[in-house]
C-alpha positions, 0 to 999 in steps of 0.5 A, a space after each residue: 893538705 891532700 884529701 882522699 880522691 872521690 869517687 874511690 873506687 872510680 871509673 872513668 874519672 876521679 877528683 883530687 882535692 888539695 889545699 895550698 897554704 902559701 905560694 909554692 912550686 907544686 908537683 901532683 903525680 900519679 904512680 902505678 903499684 910498682 912506683 912508676 910515675 904514669 901521669 903528671 897532673 900539675 907541675 908549677 907554681 900555685 897561689 894559696 887556695 883549694 884546688 880540684 884536679 880530675 884524672 881520667 885514668 890515662 897515662 902521660 901518653 894518653 893511653 888508658 891504664 888498666 884496673 888496679 891500685 894507683 897512688 897520687 902524690 903531692 909535693 912541694 918544698 915543705 910538704 909531701 903526701 901520698 894517698 891510694 886509689 882504685 880504678 875499676 873497669 
């Protein structure tokens, strides 16, 4: 399960909470409104459990992204889900 981030809207940091029911390779990414991936928050195997990952509003190259609507997505071999969030400066 991928839960709604909190706080939302956010500035400068938000938390993304998700559950993993079985060991699997997980990708957790942030996308801009145009669908371009701007940040990889996790890429690798995770054991079953609940996880909380923070995003500080920066891209993979460390640049602060502008205010706006963003999407976060979790994917594995058995599950894909995407939610939206709002960064307000």
